[in-house]
C-alpha positions as CSV (number, residue, x, y, z in Angstrom):
1,M,112.9,83.3,110.2
2,K,112.2,80.2,108.5
3,R,110.9,80.2,105.0
4,I,107.8,78.6,104.0
5,C,108.6,75.7,101.6
6,L,106.1,74.5,99.0
7,S,106.5,71.9,96.5
8,G,106.7,72.4,92.9
9,S,109.2,74.4,90.8
10,I,109.8,78.2,92.0
11,F,112.3,79.5,90.0
12,I,111.7,80.9,86.7
13,I,113.9,83.2,84.2
14,A,112.5,86.7,84.3
15,A,113.5,87.2,80.8
16,V,111.9,84.0,79.4
17,I,108.5,85.0,80.9
18,S,108.8,88.7,79.5
19,V,108.9,86.8,76.1
20,M,106.1,84.8,76.9
21,I,104.1,88.0,78.0
22,H,105.1,90.0,74.7
23,K,104.8,87.2,72.4
24,G,102.0,85.6,73.7
25,V,101.0,82.5,75.6
26,P,99.8,79.9,73.6
27,G,96.1,80.5,73.4
28,V,96.2,84.0,74.8
29,P,95.5,87.0,72.8
30,A,98.8,89.2,72.5
31,S,97.1,92.2,73.3
32,G,93.4,93.5,73.9
33,A,90.7,91.9,75.8
34,V,91.3,88.0,76.8
35,A,88.8,86.0,74.5
36,Q,87.6,82.4,74.6
37,R,90.2,79.9,73.1
38,Q,89.2,78.9,69.7
39,T,88.9,74.9,68.8
40,T,92.1,75.5,66.1
41,V,95.3,77.2,66.1
42,S,96.5,78.8,62.8
43,K,100.1,77.7,61.9
44,A,102.5,79.9,59.5
45,D,101.7,77.2,56.9
46,S,97.8,77.7,57.4
47,R,97.5,74.1,58.7
48,Q,95.4,73.6,61.5
49,T,95.6,71.9,65.3
50,V,93.4,70.7,67.5
51,V,93.7,72.3,70.6
52,P,93.5,70.1,73.7
53,E,90.4,70.0,75.8
54,S,92.3,71.0,78.8
55,W,92.8,74.5,77.2
56,A,89.3,75.3,77.6
57,M,88.6,78.5,79.9
58,S,86.6,77.7,82.6
59,E,83.3,79.7,82.6
60,A,84.1,81.7,86.0
61,V,87.1,83.0,84.0
62,K,85.4,83.5,81.0
63,K,83.0,85.7,82.8
64,I,85.7,87.6,84.7
65,T,87.5,88.6,81.5
66,G,84.6,89.4,80.0
67,A,84.2,93.2,79.1
68,E,80.3,92.8,79.3
69,T,80.7,91.6,83.1
70,A,79.8,94.1,85.7
71,D,82.1,95.3,88.3
72,R,80.3,93.7,91.3
73,E,79.6,90.2,89.8
74,R,83.5,90.2,88.7
75,L,84.6,90.8,92.1
76,L,82.4,88.1,93.3
77,L,83.4,85.9,90.6
78,I,87.1,86.4,91.5
79,H,86.3,85.6,95.4
80,A,84.9,82.6,94.5
81,L,87.9,81.4,92.1
82,P,89.4,77.9,93.4
83,L,92.8,77.7,94.6
84,N,93.7,75.2,92.1
85,L,93.3,77.0,88.7
86,T,94.3,75.5,85.5
87,E,97.4,76.8,83.9
88,Y,95.3,77.7,80.9
89,D,93.0,79.7,83.2
90,R,95.9,81.4,85.1
91,A,97.3,82.4,81.6
92,C,94.0,84.1,80.9
93,L,94.0,86.1,84.0
94,Y,97.4,87.3,83.8
95,E,96.7,88.4,80.2
96,Y,93.5,90.5,81.4
97,I,95.4,91.8,84.4
98,R,98.0,93.0,81.6
99,T,95.7,94.4,79.0
100,A,92.2,95.0,80.3
101,P,91.5,98.8,80.4
102,N,92.3,100.3,83.9
103,N,89.9,102.3,86.0
104,S,89.2,102.4,89.7
105,A,87.0,99.2,89.5
106,S,89.3,97.2,87.4
107,H,92.3,98.4,89.8
108,V,90.3,96.5,92.7
109,A,89.5,93.5,90.4
110,K,93.1,93.1,89.1
111,N,94.4,93.3,92.4
112,D,92.3,90.7,94.0
113,L,93.2,88.4,90.9
114,L,96.8,88.8,92.0
115,N,95.8,87.9,95.6
116,K,93.9,84.9,94.4
117,L,97.1,83.6,92.1
118,R,99.8,84.0,94.8
119,N,97.5,82.1,97.2
120,Q,97.0,79.0,95.2
121,E,97.5,75.7,96.7
122,N,100.4,74.6,94.5
123,I,103.2,77.4,93.7
124,P,102.4,79.0,90.3
125,A,105.9,78.4,88.7
126,E,105.1,81.4,86.3
127,L,104.3,84.0,89.0
128,T,107.6,85.4,89.6
129,G,108.2,86.7,86.0
130,K,104.5,87.6,85.6
131,L,105.1,89.8,88.8
132,L,108.5,91.2,87.2
133,A,106.9,91.6,83.9
134,L,104.7,94.1,85.0
135,V,106.8,96.1,87.5
136,Y,109.5,96.3,84.5
137,D,106.9,97.7,82.0
138,R,107.0,101.1,82.1
139,D,104.1,101.4,79.6
140,Q,102.0,99.6,82.1
141,D,99.4,101.5,84.5
142,I,101.4,102.8,87.4
143,V,98.8,101.8,89.8
144,I,99.2,98.2,88.6
145,R,102.8,98.1,88.6
146,S,102.8,99.2,92.1
147,Y,100.4,96.5,93.1
148,A,102.6,94.0,91.3
149,L,105.8,95.3,93.3
150,Q,104.0,95.1,96.4
151,H,102.9,91.3,95.8
152,M,106.3,90.8,95.2
153,R,107.3,91.1,99.1
154,P,105.1,88.5,100.3
155,W,105.8,86.1,97.0
156,Y,109.3,86.5,98.1
157,E,108.7,85.3,101.4
158,V,107.5,81.9,99.8
159,T,110.1,81.6,97.1
160,G,113.2,83.5,98.1
161,D,113.6,83.9,94.4
162,E,116.7,86.2,93.9
163,A,115.1,87.5,90.7
164,L,112.8,89.4,93.0
165,K,115.3,90.7,95.1
166,Q,117.1,92.3,92.0
167,G,113.4,93.7,91.1
168,F,113.4,95.4,94.1
169,Y,116.6,97.0,93.8
170,D,116.2,97.8,90.5
171,A,112.9,99.9,91.2
172,L,114.9,102.1,93.6
173,S,116.3,103.9,90.5
174,E,112.9,104.7,89.3
175,T,112.6,107.9,91.5
176,E,110.4,109.6,89.1
177,T,107.4,107.8,89.9
178,E,106.2,106.5,93.3
179,M,107.8,102.6,92.3
180,A,111.2,103.6,94.2
181,G,109.1,104.5,97.2
182,N,107.5,101.5,96.9
183,A,110.4,99.4,96.7
184,L,111.9,101.0,99.8
185,L,109.0,100.3,102.0
186,A,108.9,96.6,100.6
187,L,112.7,96.3,101.2
188,R,112.6,97.8,104.8
189,H,110.4,95.0,105.6
190,L,112.4,92.1,104.1
191,T,115.5,93.4,105.6
192,Q,114.0,93.1,109.0
193,E,112.7,89.7,108.4
194,Y,115.9,88.4,106.4
195,P,118.7,90.6,107.7
196,D,121.3,88.1,106.0
197,E,119.4,88.5,102.6
198,F,118.9,92.3,102.0
199,D,121.7,94.9,102.4
200,R,120.4,97.4,104.9
201,E,123.5,99.7,104.3
202,R,122.2,99.8,100.5
203,I,118.8,100.3,101.3
204,G,119.2,103.4,104.1
205,G,121.5,104.9,101.7
206,A,118.9,104.9,98.9
207,A,116.5,106.4,101.1
208,E,118.8,109.3,102.2
209,E,119.3,109.9,98.6
210,I,115.7,109.8,97.4
211,F,114.5,111.9,100.6
212,A,116.9,114.8,99.8
213,D,116.4,115.0,96.0
214,P,113.6,117.5,95.4
215,D,113.5,116.4,91.8
216,C,112.0,112.9,92.8
217,C,108.7,112.0,93.0
218,I,107.0,113.4,96.2
219,L,105.4,110.0,97.2
220,S,108.5,108.4,97.0
221,R,110.2,111.0,98.9
222,I,107.7,110.5,101.8
223,S,108.5,106.9,101.7
224,A,112.0,107.4,101.7
225,V,111.9,109.5,105.0
226,Q,109.6,107.0,106.5
227,V,112.2,104.3,105.7
228,A,115.3,106.2,107.1
229,G,113.6,107.2,110.2
230,M,112.6,103.3,110.7
231,L,116.2,102.2,109.8
232,K,117.5,104.9,112.5
233,R,119.6,106.8,109.7
234,E,120.7,109.7,112.0
235,T,122.7,111.3,109.1
236,I,119.5,112.4,107.3
237,L,118.5,114.7,110.4
238,P,119.7,117.9,108.8
239,A,117.4,117.6,105.9
240,V,114.8,116.2,108.1
241,R,114.7,119.4,110.3
242,E,115.2,121.6,107.0
243,V,111.8,120.4,105.6
244,I,110.1,120.4,109.0
245,Q,111.0,124.0,109.0
246,G,108.8,124.3,105.6
247,R,111.6,124.2,103.0
248,P,109.9,122.9,100.6
249,S,106.4,123.3,102.4
250,H,104.7,120.2,101.0
251,T,102.6,119.2,103.8
252,A,102.5,115.4,103.5
253,L,106.4,115.7,103.3
254,R,106.6,117.7,106.3
255,L,104.5,115.3,108.3
256,A,106.2,112.3,107.3
257,S,109.4,113.8,108.3
258,I,108.0,115.0,111.9
259,A,107.1,111.6,112.5
260,S,110.7,110.2,111.6
261,L,112.2,112.8,113.5
262,G,110.6,111.1,116.6
263,E,112.5,107.8,115.4
264,I,116.0,109.5,115.2
265,G,116.0,112.8,116.8
266,D,116.4,113.4,120.5
267,A,115.5,115.7,123.4
268,S,117.5,118.5,121.8
269,D,114.9,118.7,119.1
270,I,112.0,119.6,121.5
271,A,112.4,123.5,121.4
272,F,113.0,123.5,117.7
273,L,109.3,121.5,117.4
274,E,107.8,123.5,119.7
275,T,108.6,126.7,117.7
276,V,107.1,124.8,114.6
277,A,104.1,124.0,116.3
278,S,103.8,127.5,117.3
279,D,104.2,129.0,113.7
280,S,102.3,126.2,112.0
281,P,99.0,125.0,113.7
282,L,98.2,122.4,111.1
283,M,101.6,121.0,112.2
284,A,100.8,120.9,115.7
285,P,99.0,117.5,116.4
286,A,102.1,115.7,114.8
287,V,104.6,117.7,116.1
288,N,103.0,117.2,119.9
289,R,102.9,113.3,119.4
290,T,106.9,113.5,118.3
291,I,107.6,115.6,121.0
292,L,106.1,113.2,123.6
293,K,108.1,110.4,122.0
294,L,111.3,112.3,122.2
295,R,110.6,112.8,126.0
296,D,110.1,109.4,126.6
297,K,113.7,109.1,125.4
298,R,115.1,111.1,128.1
């Protein structure tokens, strides 16, 4: 697939960006709520330096990052943001995403901000590093980390940045949270779109290992069996059948396994599934859909 090419610098070293985040972008507080830029900056020797007018925060960004702004107003302001934000406004928004308190309303706002930043007319050279910094920061809210990883997939389609690819592979090792599963889902899509750029065998093998490990986060195991089915990993069939039988009995994992069996099983599984449907009425609708799929394979 031909990748979109946009003007502007798109490659950036994640480590440099991480330092910028933790030490602070000029004019952006190192922690806490985003505040309006002061007219002077204190130097180590107490001298004062005038800040360029271009570093002024726009009124819209000032309201978006303000703690007193109502949730609905904040969302409306985000949706109205232009697609040519200044570098300083972007810096303030990144800091808001990183440091503002997290709850269901702010999760939505931060995700919408990432959408707006990703869709700027000119590629924000710093966005790759900002997304990776959120993903790698295990002290960050898990929902925000998951959002950042999900935004990395379409951002890779724009930039083709190798640092993003490595970020996905690194996330596969975080099996104690949902991050490994999120990475698997993104990688499954990318290996389909860019088969020469992603290691299908590595991704499929990781999916099998995560699914088979009872100590992994259940959300990642659910994603893993879905990805294994999509990648036609027939070697996972014994583990899939065992989970469908109710060992373990986690309902969502069983349902995901039943769906995956429809992708990698065959007609010989029909009798087994009919027994499962008879023993577990809760599973019956999903089982019947899979049986129909397997019959179509004959």
